DRENSE-94400 format. One record per atom (N, C-alpha, C): residue in one letter; atom name; x, y, z; chain; residue number from 1. Coordinates in nm, 3 decimals. Layout:
{type->a	atom->CA	east->X	north->Y	up->Z	mol->A	seq->NUM};
...
This chain:
{type->m	atom->N	east->7.163	north->35.247	up->6.158	mol->A	seq->1};
{type->m	atom->CA	east->7.073	north->35.131	up->6.128	mol->A	seq->1};
{type->m	atom->C	east->7.134	north->34.994	up->6.154	mol->A	seq->1};
{type->r	atom->N	east->7.280	north->35.013	up->6.167	mol->A	seq->2};
{type->r	atom->CA	east->7.326	north->34.868	up->6.221	mol->A	seq->2};
{type->r	atom->C	east->7.337	north->34.915	up->6.341	mol->A	seq->2};
{type->g	atom->N	east->7.311	north->34.972	up->6.447	mol->A	seq->3};
{type->g	atom->CA	east->7.332	north->35.018	up->6.566	mol->A	seq->3};
{type->g	atom->C	east->7.151	north->34.969	up->6.617	mol->A	seq->3};
{type->k	atom->N	east->7.061	north->34.995	up->6.498	mol->A	seq->4};
{type->k	atom->CA	east->6.918	north->34.964	up->6.602	mol->A	seq->4};
{type->k	atom->C	east->6.930	north->34.806	up->6.569	mol->A	seq->4};
{type->r	atom->N	east->7.001	north->34.733	up->6.466	mol->A	seq->5};
{type->r	atom->CA	east->6.988	north->34.573	up->6.453	mol->A	seq->5};
{type->r	atom->C	east->7.082	north->34.525	up->6.574	mol->A	seq->5};
{type->i	atom->N	east->7.125	north->34.568	up->6.561	mol->A	seq->6};
{type->i	atom->CA	east->7.255	north->34.510	up->6.738	mol->A	seq->6};
{type->i	atom->C	east->7.174	north->34.550	up->6.867	mol->A	seq->6};
{type->w	atom->N	east->7.082	north->34.616	up->6.908	mol->A	seq->7};
{type->w	atom->CA	east->7.009	north->34.629	up->6.973	mol->A	seq->7};
{type->w	atom->C	east->6.877	north->34.549	up->7.033	mol->A	seq->7};
{type->k	atom->N	east->6.835	north->34.517	up->6.863	mol->A	seq->8};
{type->k	atom->CA	east->6.719	north->34.458	up->6.851	mol->A	seq->8};
{type->k	atom->C	east->6.771	north->34.306	up->6.857	mol->A	seq->8};
{type->g	atom->N	east->6.918	north->34.269	up->6.856	mol->A	seq->9};
{type->g	atom->CA	east->6.936	north->34.152	up->6.865	mol->A	seq->9};
{type->g	atom->C	east->6.997	north->34.126	up->7.057	mol->A	seq->9};
{type->l	atom->N	east->7.053	north->34.253	up->7.082	mol->A	seq->10};
{type->l	atom->CA	east->7.038	north->34.184	up->7.198	mol->A	seq->10};
{type->l	atom->C	east->6.935	north->34.166	up->7.270	mol->A	seq->10};
{type->l	atom->N	east->6.831	north->34.271	up->7.265	mol->A	seq->11};
{type->l	atom->CA	east->6.693	north->34.208	up->7.339	mol->A	seq->11};
{type->l	atom->C	east->6.606	north->34.105	up->7.269	mol->A	seq->11};
{type->l	atom->N	east->6.612	north->34.036	up->7.205	mol->A	seq->12};
{type->l	atom->CA	east->6.569	north->33.906	up->7.136	mol->A	seq->12};
{type->l	atom->C	east->6.664	north->33.823	up->7.229	mol->A	seq->12};
{type->c	atom->N	east->6.825	north->33.883	up->7.252	mol->A	seq->13};
{type->c	atom->CA	east->6.855	north->33.729	up->7.286	mol->A	seq->13};
{type->c	atom->C	east->6.806	north->33.743	up->7.499	mol->A	seq->13};
{type->l	atom->N	east->6.797	north->33.883	up->7.521	mol->A	seq->14};
{type->l	atom->CA	east->6.721	north->33.906	up->7.686	mol->A	seq->14};
{type->l	atom->C	east->6.589	north->33.815	up->7.728	mol->A	seq->14};
{type->l	atom->N	east->6.537	north->33.867	up->7.610	mol->A	seq->15};
{type->l	atom->CA	east->6.394	north->33.764	up->7.626	mol->A	seq->15};
{type->l	atom->C	east->6.406	north->33.619	up->7.588	mol->A	seq->15};
{type->v	atom->N	east->6.503	north->33.573	up->7.530	mol->A	seq->16};
{type->v	atom->CA	east->6.538	north->33.420	up->7.500	mol->A	seq->16};
{type->v	atom->C	east->6.580	north->33.332	up->7.651	mol->A	seq->16};
{type->v	atom->N	east->6.649	north->33.393	up->7.668	mol->A	seq->17};
{type->v	atom->CA	east->6.791	north->33.315	up->7.785	mol->A	seq->17};
{type->v	atom->C	east->6.733	north->33.433	up->7.898	mol->A	seq->17};
{type->g	atom->N	east->6.707	north->33.526	up->7.891	mol->A	seq->18};
{type->g	atom->CA	east->6.676	north->33.588	up->8.015	mol->A	seq->18};
{type->g	atom->C	east->6.580	north->33.509	up->8.119	mol->A	seq->18};
{type->p	atom->N	east->6.493	north->33.481	up->8.088	mol->A	seq->19};
{type->p	atom->CA	east->6.421	north->33.398	up->8.171	mol->A	seq->19};
{type->p	atom->C	east->6.443	north->33.266	up->8.252	mol->A	seq->19};
{type->m	atom->N	east->6.530	north->33.242	up->8.158	mol->A	seq->20};
{type->m	atom->CA	east->6.584	north->33.143	up->8.240	mol->A	seq->20};
{type->m	atom->C	east->6.754	north->33.116	up->8.323	mol->A	seq->20};
{type->i	atom->N	east->6.824	north->33.227	up->8.292	mol->A	seq->21};
{type->i	atom->CA	east->6.893	north->33.315	up->8.397	mol->A	seq->21};
{type->i	atom->C	east->6.841	north->33.382	up->8.536	mol->A	seq->21};
{type->a	atom->N	east->6.718	north->33.364	up->8.532	mol->A	seq->22};
{type->a	atom->CA	east->6.617	north->33.486	up->8.642	mol->A	seq->22};
{type->a	atom->C	east->6.575	north->33.353	up->8.687	mol->A	seq->22};
{type->e	atom->N	east->6.563	north->33.252	up->8.666	mol->A	seq->23};
{type->e	atom->CA	east->6.528	north->33.130	up->8.727	mol->A	seq->23};
{type->e	atom->C	east->6.580	north->33.057	up->8.814	mol->A	seq->23};
{type->a	atom->N	east->6.753	north->33.050	up->8.824	mol->A	seq->24};
{type->a	atom->CA	east->6.838	north->32.970	up->8.920	mol->A	seq->24};
{type->a	atom->C	east->6.846	north->32.985	up->9.019	mol->A	seq->24};
{type->i	atom->N	east->6.844	north->32.949	up->9.108	mol->A	seq->25};
{type->i	atom->CA	east->6.802	north->32.945	up->9.240	mol->A	seq->25};
{type->i	atom->C	east->6.914	north->32.913	up->9.340	mol->A	seq->25};
{type->d	atom->N	east->6.990	north->32.985	up->9.434	mol->A	seq->26};
{type->d	atom->CA	east->7.070	north->32.868	up->9.520	mol->A	seq->26};
{type->d	atom->C	east->6.975	north->32.823	up->9.629	mol->A	seq->26};
{type->l	atom->N	east->7.076	north->32.788	up->9.730	mol->A	seq->27};
{type->l	atom->CA	east->7.045	north->32.701	up->9.813	mol->A	seq->27};
{type->l	atom->C	east->6.915	north->32.727	up->9.926	mol->A	seq->27};
{type->d	atom->N	east->6.960	north->32.880	up->9.953	mol->A	seq->28};
{type->d	atom->CA	east->6.876	north->32.960	up->10.088	mol->A	seq->28};
{type->d	atom->C	east->6.765	north->32.953	up->10.004	mol->A	seq->28};
{type->k	atom->N	east->6.731	north->32.984	up->9.849	mol->A	seq->29};
{type->k	atom->CA	east->6.584	north->33.000	up->9.824	mol->A	seq->29};
{type->k	atom->C	east->6.510	north->32.876	up->9.777	mol->A	seq->29};
{type->a	atom->N	east->6.621	north->32.785	up->9.756	mol->A	seq->30};
{type->a	atom->CA	east->6.561	north->32.657	up->9.731	mol->A	seq->30};
{type->a	atom->C	east->6.479	north->32.593	up->9.863	mol->A	seq->30};
{type->a	atom->N	east->6.519	north->32.638	up->10.013	mol->A	seq->31};
{type->a	atom->CA	east->6.470	north->32.606	up->10.131	mol->A	seq->31};
{type->a	atom->C	east->6.361	north->32.693	up->10.104	mol->A	seq->31};
{type->e	atom->N	east->6.366	north->32.782	up->10.124	mol->A	seq->32};
{type->e	atom->CA	east->6.256	north->32.867	up->10.106	mol->A	seq->32};
{type->e	atom->C	east->6.147	north->32.895	up->10.025	mol->A	seq->32};
{type->r	atom->N	east->6.162	north->32.816	up->9.923	mol->A	seq->33};
{type->r	atom->CA	east->6.057	north->32.760	up->9.848	mol->A	seq->33};
{type->r	atom->C	east->5.965	north->32.621	up->9.870	mol->A	seq->33};
{type->v	atom->N	east->6.040	north->32.552	up->9.929	mol->A	seq->34};
{type->v	atom->CA	east->6.022	north->32.414	up->9.991	mol->A	seq->34};
{type->v	atom->C	east->5.924	north->32.413	up->10.080	mol->A	seq->34};
{type->q	atom->N	east->5.981	north->32.525	up->10.205	mol->A	seq->35};
{type->q	atom->CA	east->5.933	north->32.586	up->10.372	mol->A	seq->35};
{type->q	atom->C	east->5.765	north->32.607	up->10.340	mol->A	seq->35};
{type->k	atom->N	east->5.771	north->32.681	up->10.200	mol->A	seq->36};
{type->k	atom->CA	east->5.645	north->32.753	up->10.158	mol->A	seq->36};
{type->k	atom->C	east->5.511	north->32.639	up->10.097	mol->A	seq->36};
{type->k	atom->N	east->5.614	north->32.527	up->10.052	mol->A	seq->37};
{type->k	atom->CA	east->5.494	north->32.442	up->9.982	mol->A	seq->37};
{type->k	atom->C	east->5.471	north->32.344	up->10.087	mol->A	seq->37};
{type->i	atom->N	east->5.564	north->32.295	up->10.215	mol->A	seq->38};
{type->i	atom->CA	east->5.543	north->32.177	up->10.245	mol->A	seq->38};
{type->i	atom->C	east->5.483	north->32.220	up->10.394	mol->A	seq->38};
{type->d	atom->N	east->5.425	north->32.151	up->10.504	mol->A	seq->39};
{type->d	atom->CA	east->5.419	north->32.205	up->10.620	mol->A	seq->39};
{type->d	atom->C	east->5.489	north->32.105	up->10.702	mol->A	seq->39};
{type->g	atom->N	east->5.635	north->32.163	up->10.723	mol->A	seq->40};
{type->g	atom->CA	east->5.713	north->32.138	up->10.820	mol->A	seq->40};
{type->g	atom->C	east->5.831	north->32.226	up->10.822	mol->A	seq->40};
{type->r	atom->N	east->5.920	north->32.160	up->10.895	mol->A	seq->41};
{type->r	atom->CA	east->6.043	north->32.259	up->10.968	mol->A	seq->41};
{type->r	atom->C	east->6.168	north->32.185	up->10.862	mol->A	seq->41};
{type->v	atom->N	east->6.235	north->32.305	up->10.753	mol->A	seq->42};
{type->v	atom->CA	east->6.345	north->32.268	up->10.697	mol->A	seq->42};
{type->v	atom->C	east->6.476	north->32.206	up->10.778	mol->A	seq->42};
{type->l	atom->N	east->6.509	north->32.148	up->10.782	mol->A	seq->43};
{type->l	atom->CA	east->6.624	north->32.087	up->10.888	mol->A	seq->43};
{type->l	atom->C	east->6.778	north->32.091	up->10.855	mol->A	seq->43};
{type->g	atom->N	east->6.771	north->32.173	up->10.683	mol->A	seq->44};
{type->g	atom->CA	east->6.916	north->32.126	up->10.589	mol->A	seq->44};
{type->g	atom->C	east->6.874	north->32.103	up->10.483	mol->A	seq->44};
{type->g	atom->N	east->6.973	north->32.150	up->10.398	mol->A	seq->45};
{type->g	atom->CA	east->7.030	north->32.144	up->10.311	mol->A	seq->45};
{type->g	atom->C	east->7.170	north->32.164	up->10.241	mol->A	seq->45};
{type->k	atom->N	east->7.187	north->32.047	up->10.130	mol->A	seq->46};
{type->k	atom->CA	east->7.302	north->32.038	up->10.045	mol->A	seq->46};
{type->k	atom->C	east->7.290	north->32.058	up->9.893	mol->A	seq->46};
{type->s	atom->N	east->7.348	north->32.123	up->9.826	mol->A	seq->47};
{type->s	atom->CA	east->7.365	north->32.068	up->9.648	mol->A	seq->47};
{type->s	atom->C	east->7.450	north->31.972	up->9.624	mol->A	seq->47};
{type->v	atom->N	east->7.402	north->31.928	up->9.520	mol->A	seq->48};
{type->v	atom->CA	east->7.501	north->31.767	up->9.524	mol->A	seq->48};
{type->v	atom->C	east->7.465	north->31.796	up->9.307	mol->A	seq->48};
{type->t	atom->N	east->7.567	north->31.722	up->9.258	mol->A	seq->49};
{type->t	atom->CA	east->7.575	north->31.726	up->9.119	mol->A	seq->49};
{type->t	atom->C	east->7.499	north->31.569	up->9.087	mol->A	seq->49};
{type->e	atom->N	east->7.400	north->31.599	up->8.985	mol->A	seq->50};
{type->e	atom->CA	east->7.336	north->31.411	up->8.926	mol->A	seq->50};
{type->e	atom->C	east->7.307	north->31.469	up->8.770	mol->A	seq->50};
{type->d	atom->N	east->7.372	north->31.353	up->8.754	mol->A	seq->51};
{type->d	atom->CA	east->7.368	north->31.366	up->8.584	mol->A	seq->51};
{type->d	atom->C	east->7.415	north->31.539	up->8.515	mol->A	seq->51};
{type->g	atom->N	east->7.498	north->31.549	up->8.565	mol->A	seq->52};
{type->g	atom->CA	east->7.582	north->31.677	up->8.524	mol->A	seq->52};
{type->g	atom->C	east->7.462	north->31.827	up->8.541	mol->A	seq->52};
{type->r	atom->N	east->7.378	north->31.780	up->8.597	mol->A	seq->53};
{type->r	atom->CA	east->7.326	north->31.970	up->8.700	mol->A	seq->53};
{type->r	atom->C	east->7.312	north->31.950	up->8.845	mol->A	seq->53};
{type->t	atom->N	east->7.297	north->32.063	up->8.834	mol->A	seq->54};
{type->t	atom->CA	east->7.300	north->32.086	up->8.966	mol->A	seq->54};
{type->t	atom->C	east->7.181	north->32.074	up->9.109	mol->A	seq->54};
{type->v	atom->N	east->7.142	north->32.003	up->9.172	mol->A	seq->55};
{type->v	atom->CA	east->7.037	north->31.981	up->9.224	mol->A	seq->55};
{type->v	atom->C	east->7.024	north->32.013	up->9.410	mol->A	seq->55};
{type->h	atom->N	east->6.926	north->32.066	up->9.471	mol->A	seq->56};
{type->h	atom->CA	east->6.945	north->32.120	up->9.641	mol->A	seq->56};
{type->h	atom->C	east->6.830	north->32.022	up->9.667	mol->A	seq->56};
{type->v	atom->N	east->6.949	north->31.953	up->9.780	mol->A	seq->57};
{type->v	atom->CA	east->6.892	north->31.852	up->9.836	mol->A	seq->57};
{type->v	atom->C	east->6.855	north->31.926	up->10.009	mol->A	seq->57};
{type->i	atom->N	east->6.700	north->31.928	up->9.992	mol->A	seq->58};
{type->i	atom->CA	east->6.643	north->32.016	up->10.117	mol->A	seq->58};
{type->i	atom->C	east->6.575	north->31.878	up->10.178	mol->A	seq->58};
{type->r	atom->N	east->6.579	north->31.860	up->10.330	mol->A	seq->59};
{type->r	atom->CA	east->6.526	north->31.791	up->10.414	mol->A	seq->59};
{type->r	atom->C	east->6.475	north->31.844	up->10.506	mol->A	seq->59};
{type->v	atom->N	east->6.360	north->31.780	up->10.513	mol->A	seq->60};
{type->v	atom->CA	east->6.247	north->31.899	up->10.650	mol->A	seq->60};
{type->v	atom->C	east->6.167	north->31.765	up->10.688	mol->A	seq->60};
{type->l	atom->N	east->6.150	north->31.790	up->10.829	mol->A	seq->61};
{type->l	atom->CA	east->6.058	north->31.740	up->10.912	mol->A	seq->61};
{type->l	atom->C	east->5.929	north->31.730	up->10.930	mol->A	seq->61};
{type->t	atom->N	east->5.858	north->31.644	up->10.883	mol->A	seq->62};
{type->t	atom->CA	east->5.677	north->31.638	up->10.844	mol->A	seq->62};
{type->t	atom->C	east->5.635	north->31.679	up->10.982	mol->A	seq->62};
{type->p	atom->N	east->5.504	north->31.749	up->10.983	mol->A	seq->63};
{type->p	atom->CA	east->5.422	north->31.735	up->11.151	mol->A	seq->63};
{type->p	atom->C	east->5.405	north->31.615	up->11.198	mol->A	seq->63};
{type->d	atom->N	east->5.430	north->31.463	up->11.130	mol->A	seq->64};
{type->d	atom->CA	east->5.350	north->31.381	up->11.166	mol->A	seq->64};
{type->d	atom->C	east->5.541	north->31.283	up->11.191	mol->A	seq->64};
{type->g	atom->N	east->5.639	north->31.379	up->11.152	mol->A	seq->65};
{type->g	atom->CA	east->5.787	north->31.308	up->11.230	mol->A	seq->65};
{type->g	atom->C	east->5.842	north->31.230	up->11.121	mol->A	seq->65};
{type->r	atom->N	east->5.809	north->31.270	up->11.030	mol->A	seq->66};
{type->r	atom->CA	east->5.877	north->31.231	up->10.934	mol->A	seq->66};
{type->r	atom->C	east->5.973	north->31.286	up->10.863	mol->A	seq->66};
{type->v	atom->N	east->6.106	north->31.232	up->10.861	mol->A	seq->67};
{type->v	atom->CA	east->6.201	north->31.297	up->10.752	mol->A	seq->67};
{type->v	atom->C	east->6.182	north->31.327	up->10.601	mol->A	seq->67};
{type->v	atom->N	east->6.191	north->31.406	up->10.545	mol->A	seq->68};
{type->v	atom->CA	east->6.157	north->31.416	up->10.406	mol->A	seq->68};
{type->v	atom->C	east->6.270	north->31.486	up->10.286	mol->A	seq->68};
{type->h	atom->N	east->6.333	north->31.414	up->10.202	mol->A	seq->69};
{type->h	atom->CA	east->6.435	north->31.491	up->10.140	mol->A	seq->69};
{type->h	atom->C	east->6.368	north->31.511	up->9.984	mol->A	seq->69};
{type->i	atom->N	east->6.332	north->31.671	up->9.969	mol->A	seq->70};
{type->i	atom->CA	east->6.284	north->31.734	up->9.834	mol->A	seq->70};
{type->i	atom->C	east->6.393	north->31.766	up->9.795	mol->A	seq->70};
{type->r	atom->N	east->6.394	north->31.710	up->9.628	mol->A	seq->71};
{type->r	atom->CA	east->6.510	north->31.777	up->9.577	mol->A	seq->71};
{type->r	atom->C	east->6.472	north->31.888	up->9.456	mol->A	seq->71};
{type->v	atom->N	east->6.553	north->32.020	up->9.445	mol->A	seq->72};
{type->v	atom->CA	east->6.509	north->32.124	up->9.413	mol->A	seq->72};
{type->v	atom->C	east->6.633	north->32.154	up->9.321	mol->A	seq->72};
{type->d	atom->N	east->6.568	north->32.191	up->9.134	mol->A	seq->73};
{type->d	atom->CA	east->6.679	north->32.155	up->9.061	mol->A	seq->73};
{type->d	atom->C	east->6.696	north->32.312	up->9.039	mol->A	seq->73};
{type->q	atom->N	east->6.853	north->32.351	up->9.040	mol->A	seq->74};
{type->q	atom->CA	east->6.915	north->32.484	up->9.049	mol->A	seq->74};
{type->q	atom->C	east->6.844	north->32.617	up->8.970	mol->A	seq->74};
{type->e	atom->N	east->6.857	north->32.543	up->8.842	mol->A	seq->75};
{type->e	atom->CA	east->6.815	north->32.585	up->8.666	mol->A	seq->75};
{type->e	atom->C	east->6.723	north->32.625	up->8.681	mol->A	seq->75};
{type->t	atom->N	east->6.611	north->32.571	up->8.729	mol->A	seq->76};
{type->t	atom->CA	east->6.491	north->32.603	up->8.705	mol->A	seq->76};
{type->t	atom->C	east->6.393	north->32.637	up->8.839	mol->A	seq->76};
{type->g	atom->N	east->6.454	north->32.584	up->8.928	mol->A	seq->77};
{type->g	atom->CA	east->6.319	north->32.597	up->9.077	mol->A	seq->77};
{type->g	atom->C	east->6.234	north->32.514	up->9.112	mol->A	seq->77};
{type->r	atom->N	east->6.260	north->32.413	up->8.987	mol->A	seq->78};
{type->r	atom->CA	east->6.104	north->32.322	up->9.024	mol->A	seq->78};
{type->r	atom->C	east->6.179	north->32.210	up->9.118	mol->A	seq->78};
{type->i	atom->N	east->6.047	north->32.162	up->9.205	mol->A	seq->79};
{type->i	atom->CA	east->6.032	north->32.063	up->9.268	mol->A	seq->79};
{type->i	atom->C	east->6.024	north->31.931	up->9.163	mol->A	seq->79};
{type->l	atom->N	east->6.152	north->31.857	up->9.178	mol->A	seq->80};
{type->l	atom->CA	east->6.186	north->31.737	up->9.117	mol->A	seq->80};
{type->l	atom->C	east->6.089	north->31.605	up->9.132	mol->A	seq->80};
{type->n	atom->N	east->6.075	north->31.646	up->9.274	mol->A	seq->81};
{type->n	atom->CA	east->5.991	north->31.519	up->9.339	mol->A	seq->81};
{type->n	atom->C	east->5.888	north->31.546	up->9.426	mol->A	seq->81};
{type->p	atom->N	east->5.779	north->31.592	up->9.361	mol->A	seq->82};
{type->p	atom->CA	east->5.651	north->31.656	up->9.404	mol->A	seq->82};
{type->p	atom->C	east->5.565	north->31.507	up->9.495	mol->A	seq->82};
{type->s	atom->N	east->5.580	north->31.424	up->9.496	mol->A	seq->83};
{type->s	atom->CA	east->5.541	north->31.323	up->9.541	mol->A	seq->83};
{type->s	atom->C	east->5.564	north->31.370	up->9.696	mol->A	seq->83};
{type->a	atom->N	east->5.699	north->31.406	up->9.718	mol->A	seq->84};
{type->a	atom->CA	east->5.753	north->31.392	up->9.866	mol->A	seq->84};
{type->a	atom->C	east->5.694	north->31.478	up->9.956	mol->A	seq->84};
{type->t	atom->N	east->5.669	north->31.601	up->9.883	mol->A	seq->85};
{type->t	atom->CA	east->5.565	north->31.748	up->9.921	mol->A	seq->85};
{type->t	atom->C	east->5.398	north->31.666	up->9.958	mol->A	seq->85};
{type->e	atom->N	east->5.366	north->31.563	up->9.920	mol->A	seq->86};
{type->e	atom->CA	east->5.224	north->31.557	up->9.980	mol->A	seq->86};
{type->e	atom->C	east->5.197	north->31.486	up->10.125	mol->A	seq->86};
{type->r	atom->N	east->5.092	north->31.498	up->10.158	mol->A	seq->87};
{type->r	atom->CA	east->5.092	north->31.415	up->10.308	mol->A	seq->87};
{type->r	atom->C	east->4.996	north->31.338	up->10.343	mol->A	seq->87};
């Protein structure tokens, strides 16, 4: 009986915490995500710390010749400045 409770507790933890862990992305994945989102060429990127969290900053050359910096949250993979992806 006790063993079943432990397994249920572990399963519950995985259901709650699992998606948060699975969403964390590295710099290469962030660059891939930005490449799919914006029409342009990825020039490079770096990881920086902002307000205690890691943010990937990806530099992209747009078709009209502009260089834009797209910020991606490492923990969630979310683009933090979506207006920079608009044409």
